[in-house]
C-alpha positions, 0 to 999 in steps of 0.5 A: 333067945327070949324071942325065939323061945316065945315064938317056939311056944306060940306066944304073941310077940306083938307086945313083947320087949327084950328084957336086958340082963334077964337070964332065961333058960340055960346055955344048952337051951339057947343053943338048941333054939338057935340050931332049931331056927337058923335055917341051916342043917349043920351050921358052923359057929360062924354061921350061928354067930351071923344068924344071931347078929342079924336076928339081934339087929332085926329085932332091935330095929323092930322094937324101935319102929313105930310100925311095930309099936302096938300102942301106935298101930293098935290092931291095924297091923297085928302080927306085923 
């Protein structure tokens, strides 16, 4: 939700890192963001869960990758 909300607001996500145990927004706002970004017009709960699990895995890998670390790549791959 933290990434989707900032992406929706047009924020630069290059230096953002997920903040564990941080409560932002409401459950309704979270569901709204998931529905907006999942890419399926009328998703089932299973499809939303799969989208969320996949997105979490991708974002976790991105945060742990040197290629996505702004301190490492500086402005070479900005927005990657």
